[in-house]
N, C-alpha and C positions, 0 to 999 in steps of 0.2 A: 814611588817616593818623590817628594818634592823638597828641594833645599832652597831656603830663602836666606838672605844676608841682611840681618837687622841693622838699622841705622846706616845703611849703605845704598848707593845708587845702582849697585849691580843688580841685574835682573835675576829672577829666580831660575832654578835649574831643575828640570824634570828628568827622572831616570827610572826606567822600568826593566832593567836587566838584572841578572843574578849577581854580578860583581861590579862595583864602582871603584875605579882607581883615581886617587887624588894626589896631586903633586904639582911641581912647577915645570916638569918636562912636558913638551907639547904632545907627547904620546898618551898622556893621561886622559881620562874621560872628563874630569873636572880639573881645570888648570888654575892654580893659584900663582901669585907673584913669587918670584925667586926670594924676595925678602921675607916671605911668609912661610914657605914650605920647602922641603928638600925636593930634588927631582922626582923621586918616588917616595912619597911620605906615608900613605896609609891606604888600606883597602876597606871597603864595606861589602860584606857578603850577605846574601839572603839564603838561609837554610831553614830547617824545621824549627829552630829556636827563634827565628826572626832575623833582624839585622844584627850582624856581628862585626864589630870594629876590630881591625888588626893593624897595629902600628908596625911599620916595616923597620928593619935594623938600621942603626946608625942615623937616626933622625931625632929631632928634638921632641920633647914631651907633648902629648896631645891631651886636651882637657875635655871632659864631658860634664856639663853642668858645674863647671869650676873645679872638678875633681880630676887629678892627674891619672892618666892611663898610660902604662908603660908597654903593655903587650896587647891584651885583648879586653873587650868589654861588650856586653849585650846592650844594644841600643833600642830605644822605643820612640814612637812618634812624640814629638814635643821636646826631645832633648836638644841642648845647644852644644855644638861641637866647636872647640876653639883650636886653631892651628896658627901659631904666631899671633898676629893681631887680627886675623880673620875669624869672624864668628859666623857659624852656619846653623840655622834653625831647621831641624828635621820635621817635616810636615807630613801628615797622613794624606792619602789621596781622597778620602771621603770627607766632605764638609759636614761637621757635626751639627750644624744648624738645620740640616734638612732631614734628620732621622727621627725615629721614634723607638719605643721599646715596649716590651710586654709588661703590663701592670704586675707589681710584686705584692704577694699576700702580706697583710699587715703583721702577722706573726713573725715573718722572716726579715723584717726591716731592721731589727735590732742588730743584725750582723754587719750592717753597712757602716763603714768608717772612712775617714780621710787620713791617709798616711803621708806625712811629710818626708820626702826623700832628698831634698836639697834646699839650701837656704837657712836662715836663722832658726827655723822651727824643725830642722831636720832631725829625724828620730822620733818625733812625737806622733802618736796615733790619736786622732780626735774623733770620738763617736758622734754619729750624726743625730740620733734620736729623731725628732720630728723636723728640726731645723738647726742649721749650723751657720753662724755668721762670723766672718773674719774681717777685721778692719778696725777703724777707730773706736767703734762701740761694740765690737764683737768679742768672741771668746779669746781671740789672740790678735795682735796687731800684724799688719802687713807693711813692714818697713821697705820703702822704695826710694831710689835716688831722687834728688831735686825736689824733695818734699811732696812728691805726688801722693795722692790719697785714693785708694781703691777699696771698695767694699765688695766682698765676695759672699754670696748667700747660696747655700745648698739646702733644698727642701723637697718635700713630697707633694706632688700634685696628681690627683687621680691615680695613685698607685705607682707613679713614675718618678724617678729621681731627676730633679731639675736643678739648673744653676742659673743665677743671674748676677751681673756685676754692675757696679756704678762707679764711674770715673769722676773725680772732683776737679781735675785741672785739665791738661791738654791731651791726656790719653797717650803719652809717649810709651807707656808700658801697659798695653792692653792685656786682658786675660786671654789666654790661649788654651784651647783643648786639643791635644795631640798636635800642637804646633800651629793651629789655625785660630786666628783672632775671632772671638764671638762675644756677644753680650749676654745671650741667653741660649740655652740648649738643654736637651735631654742627655743625661749622663749614663754611661754603660760601664760595666766592670773593666778595670784595667786602664780606663782613661787617665791621661796625665793632664793636670791643670797647671799651667805656668803663668806666673805674674812676676815680671822682673827676675830676681834671682830665686824666687820661691818655686818649688816643684811639689805637687801633691798627686798621689795616686788614689783612685777609687778602689777600695777593697770592699767587694760585695759578693761574698760567697753564695748568698741566696739567689742572686740574679744570674749566676753562671750555670749553664746546663751541666748536669751530672755526666761525667765521662763514661763512655761505654767501655766496660771491662770485659774483655774476651778471654776466657780461660781455655787454653788449648787442651784437647782431649789427649789423655796419656796413651802412648803407643803400647799395645800388648806385647809382653815379653815372648820371644820365640820359643816354641816347644823343642825338645831335644831332637825329635825326628826331622824338624825343619832345618836344623843346623847340621845334620849328619849327611846331607847331600840328597840328590834325587832318589825317589823310591826305587827306580830301576837299577841305580848304582848299588844300593844296599842288597837287593836280591842277587845281583851278579856276584857280589862278594860272598854271599852265603853259598851259592851253587859252586863257586870255585873252591871254597874251603871244603865242601862235601866231596867233590871229585878228588881233591888232593888226599883227603883222609881215606877214601876208598882205594886209591892207588897204593898208599902206604900199607894198608891192610893186606892187599893182594901180594905185594912184594914180600911181606913177612910170612904169609902162608906158603908161597913158593920156596922160600928159603928153608923152611922147616920141612 
């Protein structure tokens, strides 16, 4: 994971361990200013779910993509984490500009959509069809500060899902895929596209591999003789009972 600090002169921070401690205390892995964070403010853990944010007790509120988090949240590459006036961009280790994907059959492309998870379009699901354009002349506008104009286009090329962007002014708010600024790339399921305050996820069930479902074999129920003990122990009990019965019979015969 790499953390960048947008609109700041601070250098990026690379972290490859299972736990990242963030706060103003010098013992933290990522140290922020005392005016920004408590001595021990938050943790980011890596587990089977991915990156998990944990806000520590008695600290100020933390924001993920401008939404408050009081205790825990699942993070994904491309999220923007805000602590005080410090903004941190979470970036994937892989550069999306250098990757490719397997062509998708035409019949399965209807399952692909763009889901807005943050920003003015949050909650909307935009079907892709053959081509989807967002911006001044597109299906939906992309409102950005300082009047910046960006056009985002998602389309199919040779069976692969592709993205291109066009910046009209100074590019202060570049398009990012999983936190990394790109102008064009191939998209994969689960990618997060960020432009300013806008956040979109690629929903593409047809591009995702089918999960392997392993059904465990049922254990056979034990037979009565298996739970009664070892076979030698059963025969010993039978012989003992027979000897006792013979002894009792002899005693009765002698008594009479």
